C-alpha positions in Angstrom: 81.6 -20.6 -96.3 81.7 -19.7 -100.0 84.7 -21.2 -101.7 85.9 -19.3 -104.8 88.9 -19.1 -107.0 87.8 -15.6 -108.3 88.1 -13.8 -105.0 90.6 -14.8 -102.3 89.5 -12.7 -99.4 92.1 -14.1 -97.0 94.9 -13.3 -99.5 93.7 -9.8 -100.0 93.6 -9.2 -96.2 97.0 -10.7 -95.8 98.4 -8.6 -98.6 97.0 -5.4 -97.1 98.6 -6.3 -93.8 101.9 -7.0 -95.5 101.8 -3.7 -97.4 101.1 -1.9 -94.2 104.0 -3.5 -92.5 106.3 -2.6 -95.4 105.1 1.0 -95.3 105.8 1.1 -91.6 109.3 -0.4 -92.1 110.0 2.2 -94.8 108.9 5.0 -92.4 111.0 3.6 -89.5 114.1 3.2 -91.7 113.7 6.7 -92.9 113.4 8.1 -89.3 116.4 6.1 -88.2 118.5 7.2 -91.2 117.6 10.9 -90.8 116.9 11.1 -87.1 113.7 13.0 -88.0 110.1 11.9 -87.6 108.9 14.9 -89.6 111.3 15.5 -92.5 108.9 17.2 -94.9 105.4 18.5 -95.3 104.2 15.0 -96.4 105.0 13.6 -93.0 103.0 16.1 -91.0 102.1 19.4 -92.7 101.1 21.3 -89.6 104.1 20.3 -87.5 106.5 20.9 -90.5 105.1 24.4 -90.9 105.6 25.2 -87.3 109.1 23.8 -87.3 110.0 25.8 -90.4 108.9 29.0 -88.8 111.0 28.2 -85.7 113.9 27.4 -88.0 113.5 30.8 -89.6 113.5 32.4 -86.2 116.6 30.4 -85.2 118.5 31.5 -88.3 117.4 35.1 -87.7 118.6 35.0 -84.1 122.0 33.7 -85.4 122.3 36.9 -87.4 121.3 38.9 -84.2 124.0 37.0 -82.3 126.6 37.8 -84.9 125.6 41.5 -84.8 125.8 41.6 -81.0 129.2 39.7 -81.0 130.6 42.2 -83.5 129.5 45.0 -81.2 131.2 43.3 -78.3 134.4 43.0 -80.3 134.3 46.6 -81.3 133.8 47.6 -77.7 136.6 45.3 -76.5 139.0 47.0 -78.9 137.7 50.5 -77.9 138.1 49.6 -74.2 141.6 48.3 -74.7 142.5 51.5 -76.5 141.0 53.7 -73.8 142.8 51.8 -71.1 146.1 52.4 -72.9 145.3 56.0 -73.4 144.5 56.3 -69.7 147.9 54.9 -68.9 149.5 57.3 -71.3 147.7 60.3 -69.8 149.0 59.2 -66.4 152.5 59.1 -67.8 152.0 62.5 -69.4 150.8 64.0 -66.1 153.9 62.7 -64.4 156.0 64.4 -67.0 154.0 67.6 -66.7 154.4 67.6 -62.9 158.1 67.0 -63.4 158.3 69.9 -65.8 156.4 72.1 -63.3 159.3 71.9 -60.9 160.3 75.6 -60.4 163.9 74.6 -59.9 164.3 73.3 -63.5 165.5 75.4 -66.3 163.8 75.4 -69.7 166.6 73.4 -71.3 165.7 70.5 -68.9 162.0 71.1 -69.6 162.7 70.7 -73.3 164.0 67.3 -72.7 161.0 66.4 -70.7 158.7 67.9 -73.4 160.2 65.5 -76.0 158.9 62.5 -74.0 155.7 64.4 -73.3 155.1 64.9 -77.1 156.0 61.3 -77.8 153.3 60.2 -75.4 150.8 62.6 -77.0 151.6 61.3 -80.5 151.1 57.8 -79.2 147.6 58.7 -77.9 146.7 59.9 -81.4 148.1 56.7 -83.0 146.1 54.5 -80.6 142.8 56.4 -81.3 143.4 55.9 -85.1 144.2 52.2 -84.7 141.2 51.4 -82.4 139.4 49.8 -85.3 137.6 46.4 -85.6 136.0 45.2 -88.9 136.3 48.7 -90.3 134.5 50.4 -87.4 136.2 52.9 -85.0 134.1 54.0 -82.1 136.7 56.5 -80.9 138.0 58.4 -83.9 135.1 60.7 -84.6 135.0 64.3 -85.6 132.9 66.8 -83.6 130.0 67.2 -83.6 129.6 63.4 -83.7 126.5 62.6 -85.8 124.1 59.8 -84.9 125.2 57.9 -88.0 128.6 57.4 -86.4 127.1 55.5 -83.5 127.3 51.8 -83.2 123.9 50.2 -83.8 123.5 46.5 -83.0 120.6 44.2 -83.8 118.5 43.3 -80.8 115.8 41.0 -82.3 115.1 39.0 -85.5 112.7 41.6 -87.0 115.7 43.9 -87.5 113.5 46.9 -86.4 115.9 49.9 -86.4 114.0 51.5 -83.6 114.8 48.5 -81.3 118.5 48.5 -82.1 121.0 48.7 -79.2 122.9 52.0 -79.7 126.3 52.6 -78.4 127.2 56.3 -78.8 130.5 57.1 -80.6 133.0 59.1 -78.7 135.2 62.0 -79.9 138.2 61.0 -77.9 140.5 63.4 -79.7 138.4 66.2 -78.3 139.2 65.2 -74.8 142.8 64.3 -75.4 144.9 65.3 -78.4 142.9 68.5 -79.0 144.0 70.0 -75.7 147.6 68.8 -75.6 150.1 71.6 -75.3 153.7 71.5 -74.3 155.8 71.7 -71.1 158.7 73.8 -72.4 158.3 76.4 -69.7 157.0 76.6 -66.2 153.6 78.3 -67.0 152.9 75.8 -69.7 153.8 72.9 -67.5 151.4 74.1 -64.8 148.7 74.6 -67.4 149.2 71.0 -68.6 149.0 69.6 -65.1 145.5 71.1 -64.7 144.4 70.1 -68.2 145.6 66.5 -67.7 143.7 66.2 -64.4 140.5 67.1 -66.3 141.5 64.9 -69.2 142.0 61.9 -66.9 138.6 62.4 -65.5 137.1 62.5 -69.0 139.0 59.4 -70.1 137.9 57.5 -67.0 134.3 58.5 -67.6 134.5 57.4 -71.2 136.0 54.1 -70.1 133.1 53.6 -67.6 130.6 54.3 -70.4 132.3 51.8 -72.7 132.4 49.2 -70.0 128.7 49.6 -69.2 127.9 49.2 -72.9 130.0 46.1 -73.2 128.2 44.6 -70.2 124.9 45.5 -71.8 125.8 43.7 -75.0 127.2 40.7 -73.2 124.0 40.4 -71.2 122.0 40.6 -74.5 124.3 38.0 -76.1 123.6 35.6 -73.3 119.8 36.3 -73.7 120.0 35.6 -77.4 121.9 32.4 -76.8 119.2 31.3 -74.4 116.5 32.0 -77.0 118.5 30.0 -79.6 118.8 27.1 -77.2 115.1 27.2 -76.5 114.2 27.3 -80.2 116.6 24.4 -80.9 115.0 22.3 -78.2 111.5 23.2 -79.5 112.4 22.2 -83.0 113.8 19.0 -81.8 110.7 18.2 -79.9 108.6 18.8 -83.0 110.6 16.9 -85.6 113.2 14.6 -84.0 112.6 10.9 -84.0 112.6 9.0 -80.7 115.2 6.4 -81.7 114.4 4.2 -78.7 110.8 4.1 -79.7 111.6 3.5 -83.3 113.9 0.6 -82.4 111.0 -1.1 -80.5 108.7 -0.4 -83.5 111.3 -1.9 -85.9 111.3 -5.2 -84.1 107.5 -5.4 -83.8 107.0 -4.4 -87.5 109.6 -6.9 -88.7 107.6 -9.7 -86.8 104.4 -8.3 -88.3 106.0 -8.4 -91.8 107.0 -12.0 -91.3 103.6 -13.1 -90.0 101.9 -11.3 -92.9 104.1 -13.0 -95.4 103.3 -16.4 -93.9 99.6 -15.6 -93.8 99.7 -14.6 -97.5 101.4 -17.8 -98.4 98.7 -19.8 -96.6 95.9 -17.8 -98.2 97.4 -18.3 -101.7 97.6 -22.0 -101.2 93.8 -22.4 -100.4 92.6 -22.2 -104.0 94.7 -25.3 -104.7 92.5 -27.1 -102.2 89.5 -26.6 -104.5 90.9 -29.2 -106.9 90.4 -31.9 -104.3 86.6 -31.3 -104.5 86.6 -32.4 -108.1 88.8 -35.5 -107.7 86.8 -38.7 -108.0 
């Protein structure tokens, strides 16, 4: 074996092993500190690129979820308003039937009409107040244009042709626009018939709103499922296995200690050359 003080091969090998152990320790400590095995493109360019795309999709789906939830909230307000209007129409019908009693005089009917008009005014107030985040699905003037419809995002590309559309309703056209009075027998009888039709229209509008609310709720659940899947997928790509890293940490620390000892031994060998020249 060649003995040289110029080139200490053993020391070089030991130093390489020590440097490798130190790099591994730095990597392990970074993963433990951040919880990520792929934190940036330097760690794994391909995996990082895929994860970034999925993160972009996840953020986009968050915007979709917000849009859908806003739609659900608008519909909740609209449904609550229509349910109240339905109750008021029922009360108005009772008043109209009461006023249609042939045995009553018009003075009595005038008293009944005062309550009747109060209910009618309340219907109009509720329609005007059925607003959420500046949007009212019920207070529309005929003919209702498509721009008054509620359009909700359905997917992250924000393609308007794929939006979920909830048609606006001209509730005043089926309620306040046809309200009259019950001040005489003929008018009371007319109102009873009109209120029967009105109640059918209000019930139909309620059913439509309820169906649209269910539709948005179903889509909201679907979007949440997609978000969960993306979150799991991103985690699979970039999250560190802390159990595995813990095992690596112990093994690498031992390797570091052994490499340090090996380097110390290798560095002491050139001193042994002096013994060859001692007489």
